[in-house]
NUTOR-168280 format. One record per residue (C-alpha): residue number from 1; residue in one letter; z, y, x. Coordinates in nm, 4 decimals, always signed. Last residue first. Layout:
N
<pt resi="NUM" resn="A" up="Z" north="Y" east="X"/>
...
This chain:
109
<pt resi="109" resn="X" up="+0.9437" north="-1.7559" east="-0.2777"/>
<pt resi="108" resn="X" up="+0.6276" north="-1.6513" east="-0.4299"/>
<pt resi="107" resn="X" up="+0.4506" north="-1.3396" east="-0.3221"/>
<pt resi="106" resn="X" up="+0.3325" north="-1.0915" east="-0.5951"/>
<pt resi="105" resn="X" up="-0.0608" north="-1.0724" east="-0.5762"/>
<pt resi="104" resn="X" up="-0.3109" north="-0.8620" east="-0.3440"/>
<pt resi="103" resn="X" up="-0.6496" north="-0.9907" east="-0.2946"/>
<pt resi="102" resn="X" up="-0.8893" north="-0.8725" east="-0.0175"/>
<pt resi="101" resn="X" up="-1.2774" north="-0.8068" east="-0.0689"/>
<pt resi="100" resn="X" up="-1.5196" north="-1.0785" east="-0.1827"/>
<pt resi="99" resn="X" up="-1.8950" north="-0.9965" east="-0.1586"/>
<pt resi="98" resn="X" up="-2.0582" north="-0.9075" east="-0.4462"/>
<pt resi="97" resn="X" up="-2.3322" north="-0.6795" east="-0.3376"/>
<pt resi="96" resn="X" up="-2.0895" north="-0.3888" east="-0.2462"/>
<pt resi="95" resn="X" up="-1.7256" north="-0.5269" east="-0.2373"/>
<pt resi="94" resn="X" up="-1.5112" north="-0.7325" east="-0.5024"/>
<pt resi="93" resn="X" up="-1.1512" north="-0.6630" east="-0.4934"/>
<pt resi="92" resn="X" up="-0.8758" north="-0.8950" east="-0.6219"/>
<pt resi="91" resn="X" up="-0.5830" north="-0.7230" east="-0.7469"/>
<pt resi="90" resn="X" up="-0.3271" north="-0.9387" east="-0.9628"/>
<pt resi="89" resn="X" up="-0.0497" north="-0.8208" east="-1.1590"/>
<pt resi="88" resn="X" up="+0.2515" north="-1.0440" east="-1.2096"/>
<pt resi="87" resn="X" up="+0.3667" north="-0.8553" east="-1.5227"/>
<pt resi="86" resn="X" up="+0.7290" north="-0.8543" east="-1.3766"/>
<pt resi="85" resn="X" up="+0.5551" north="-0.7287" east="-1.0364"/>
<pt resi="84" resn="X" up="+0.3748" north="-0.4353" east="-1.1846"/>
<pt resi="83" resn="X" up="+0.4881" north="-0.1731" east="-0.9916"/>
<pt resi="82" resn="X" up="+0.4858" north="-0.3805" east="-0.6446"/>
<pt resi="81" resn="X" up="+0.1141" north="-0.5086" east="-0.7552"/>
<pt resi="80" resn="X" up="-0.0188" north="-0.1475" east="-0.7542"/>
<pt resi="79" resn="X" up="+0.1468" north="-0.0578" east="-0.4475"/>
<pt resi="78" resn="X" up="-0.0205" north="-0.3510" east="-0.3020"/>
<pt resi="77" resn="X" up="-0.3472" north="-0.3125" east="-0.4349"/>
<pt resi="76" resn="X" up="-0.3641" north="+0.0558" east="-0.3220"/>
<pt resi="75" resn="X" up="-0.2533" north="+0.0047" east="+0.0234"/>
<pt resi="74" resn="X" up="-0.4198" north="-0.3169" east="+0.0944"/>
<pt resi="73" resn="X" up="-0.7531" north="-0.2147" east="-0.0608"/>
<pt resi="72" resn="X" up="-0.7301" north="+0.0949" east="+0.1481"/>
<pt resi="71" resn="X" up="-0.6591" north="-0.1079" east="+0.4727"/>
<pt resi="70" resn="X" up="-0.9386" north="-0.3641" east="+0.4011"/>
<pt resi="69" resn="X" up="-1.2067" north="-0.0809" east="+0.3233"/>
<pt resi="68" resn="X" up="-1.0859" north="+0.1282" east="+0.6545"/>
<pt resi="67" resn="X" up="-1.3452" north="-0.0124" east="+0.9049"/>
<pt resi="66" resn="X" up="-1.6197" north="-0.0031" east="+0.6518"/>
<pt resi="65" resn="X" up="-1.6197" north="+0.3794" east="+0.5860"/>
<pt resi="64" resn="X" up="-1.4632" north="+0.4489" east="+0.2455"/>
<pt resi="63" resn="X" up="-1.5383" north="+0.4094" east="-0.1057"/>
<pt resi="62" resn="X" up="-1.2635" north="+0.2770" east="-0.3535"/>
<pt resi="61" resn="X" up="-1.3176" north="+0.2077" east="-0.6988"/>
<pt resi="60" resn="X" up="-1.0273" north="+0.0568" east="-0.9499"/>
<pt resi="59" resn="X" up="-1.0362" north="-0.0308" east="-1.2944"/>
<pt resi="58" resn="X" up="-0.7195" north="-0.1001" east="-1.5143"/>
<pt resi="57" resn="X" up="-0.7098" north="-0.3350" east="-1.7625"/>
<pt resi="56" resn="X" up="-0.6534" north="-0.4325" east="-2.1498"/>
<pt resi="55" resn="X" up="-0.8539" north="-0.1615" east="-2.3087"/>
<pt resi="54" resn="X" up="-0.9394" north="+0.0672" east="-2.0507"/>
<pt resi="53" resn="X" up="-0.7646" north="+0.2842" east="-1.7888"/>
<pt resi="52" resn="X" up="-0.9802" north="+0.4406" east="-1.5186"/>
<pt resi="51" resn="X" up="-0.8447" north="+0.4926" east="-1.1500"/>
<pt resi="50" resn="X" up="-1.1165" north="+0.6360" east="-0.8875"/>
<pt resi="49" resn="X" up="-1.1315" north="+0.6252" east="-0.5142"/>
<pt resi="48" resn="X" up="-1.2131" north="+0.8291" east="-0.2120"/>
<pt resi="47" resn="X" up="-1.1888" north="+0.7667" east="+0.1769"/>
<pt resi="46" resn="X" up="-1.2106" north="+1.0959" east="+0.4269"/>
<pt resi="45" resn="X" up="-0.9228" north="+0.9145" east="+0.6480"/>
<pt resi="44" resn="X" up="-0.6491" north="+1.1315" east="+0.4582"/>
<pt resi="43" resn="X" up="-0.7475" north="+0.9808" east="+0.1393"/>
<pt resi="42" resn="X" up="-0.8616" north="+1.1249" east="-0.1742"/>
<pt resi="41" resn="X" up="-0.7873" north="+0.9567" east="-0.5088"/>
<pt resi="40" resn="X" up="-0.8954" north="+1.0238" east="-0.8496"/>
<pt resi="39" resn="X" up="-0.7951" north="+0.9604" east="-1.2009"/>
<pt resi="38" resn="X" up="-0.8870" north="+0.8830" east="-1.5490"/>
<pt resi="37" resn="X" up="-0.7523" north="+0.7900" east="-1.8945"/>
<pt resi="36" resn="X" up="-0.9121" north="+1.0811" east="-2.0418"/>
<pt resi="35" resn="X" up="-0.5928" north="+1.2157" east="-2.2066"/>
<pt resi="34" resn="X" up="-0.3865" north="+1.1274" east="-1.9353"/>
<pt resi="33" resn="X" up="-0.5853" north="+1.3009" east="-1.6493"/>
<pt resi="32" resn="X" up="-0.4558" north="+1.1897" east="-1.3355"/>
<pt resi="31" resn="X" up="-0.5220" north="+1.3497" east="-0.9767"/>
<pt resi="30" resn="X" up="-0.4274" north="+1.2277" east="-0.6282"/>
<pt resi="29" resn="X" up="-0.4549" north="+1.3863" east="-0.2752"/>
<pt resi="28" resn="X" up="-0.2958" north="+1.1525" east="-0.0370"/>
<pt resi="27" resn="X" up="+0.0521" north="+1.1197" east="+0.1260"/>
<pt resi="26" resn="X" up="+0.3046" north="+1.1671" east="-0.1652"/>
<pt resi="25" resn="X" up="+0.0122" north="+1.1678" east="-0.4022"/>
<pt resi="24" resn="X" up="+0.0159" north="+0.7735" east="-0.3747"/>
<pt resi="23" resn="X" up="+0.3175" north="+0.7432" east="-0.5994"/>
<pt resi="22" resn="X" up="+0.1925" north="+0.9896" east="-0.8751"/>
<pt resi="21" resn="X" up="-0.1299" north="+0.8060" east="-0.8799"/>
<pt resi="20" resn="X" up="-0.0099" north="+0.4708" east="-0.8638"/>
<pt resi="19" resn="X" up="+0.2531" north="+0.5652" east="-1.1588"/>
<pt resi="18" resn="X" up="-0.0340" north="+0.7405" east="-1.3696"/>
<pt resi="17" resn="X" up="-0.2504" north="+0.4226" east="-1.3135"/>
<pt resi="16" resn="X" up="+0.0395" north="+0.1884" east="-1.3808"/>
<pt resi="15" resn="X" up="+0.1200" north="+0.3138" east="-1.7138"/>
<pt resi="14" resn="X" up="-0.2318" north="+0.4287" east="-1.8282"/>
<pt resi="13" resn="X" up="-0.3114" north="+0.0681" east="-1.7620"/>
<pt resi="12" resn="X" up="-0.0424" north="-0.1262" east="-1.9696"/>
<pt resi="11" resn="X" up="-0.1396" north="-0.4214" east="-2.1249"/>
<pt resi="10" resn="X" up="-0.2912" north="-0.5404" east="-1.7795"/>
<pt resi="9" resn="X" up="-0.5782" north="-0.7281" east="-1.6360"/>
<pt resi="8" resn="X" up="-0.6825" north="-0.5620" east="-1.2972"/>
<pt resi="7" resn="X" up="-1.0703" north="-0.4988" east="-1.2595"/>
<pt resi="6" resn="X" up="-1.1160" north="-0.4312" east="-0.8766"/>
<pt resi="5" resn="X" up="-1.4005" north="-0.2488" east="-0.7209"/>
<pt resi="4" resn="X" up="-1.5079" north="-0.2076" east="-0.3405"/>
<pt resi="3" resn="X" up="-1.7785" north="+0.0528" east="-0.2044"/>
<pt resi="2" resn="X" up="-1.8949" north="+0.0964" east="+0.1443"/>
<pt resi="1" resn="X" up="-2.0382" north="+0.4373" east="+0.2417"/>
C-alpha cells in the first residue's frame, strides 16, 4: 500500500495526538497510549495510520490505496491544523520515494 508521512513540529505532541485520536475515533477505530506516546488509526476504507509523539514533534504515517491517500492526508492534517490553530501547525506530507503529498496549514484572511 502507498505510504505517506508527516513530521509536525510542536511543543505539545502528546496533547495533539490524544485529541486527534479521540476526534477521529468517532468515525474510525483509534487507539492512544499516553505512556508510550503512540497511537493507531484504522479507517473505514481499510487505510491505517499511526501517531507518535516525540520531543518537539508529532510523527504521522498513513497507508492506504492510492485513490484515498489525498483524502486521508487532508482529513488527518486538517483536523490537526484546526486543533493547533493557535500554534499555527503545518502538516506537510511526504510519500514513498520522497514525492510530495498534500499540505495543510491555517488559512490566512
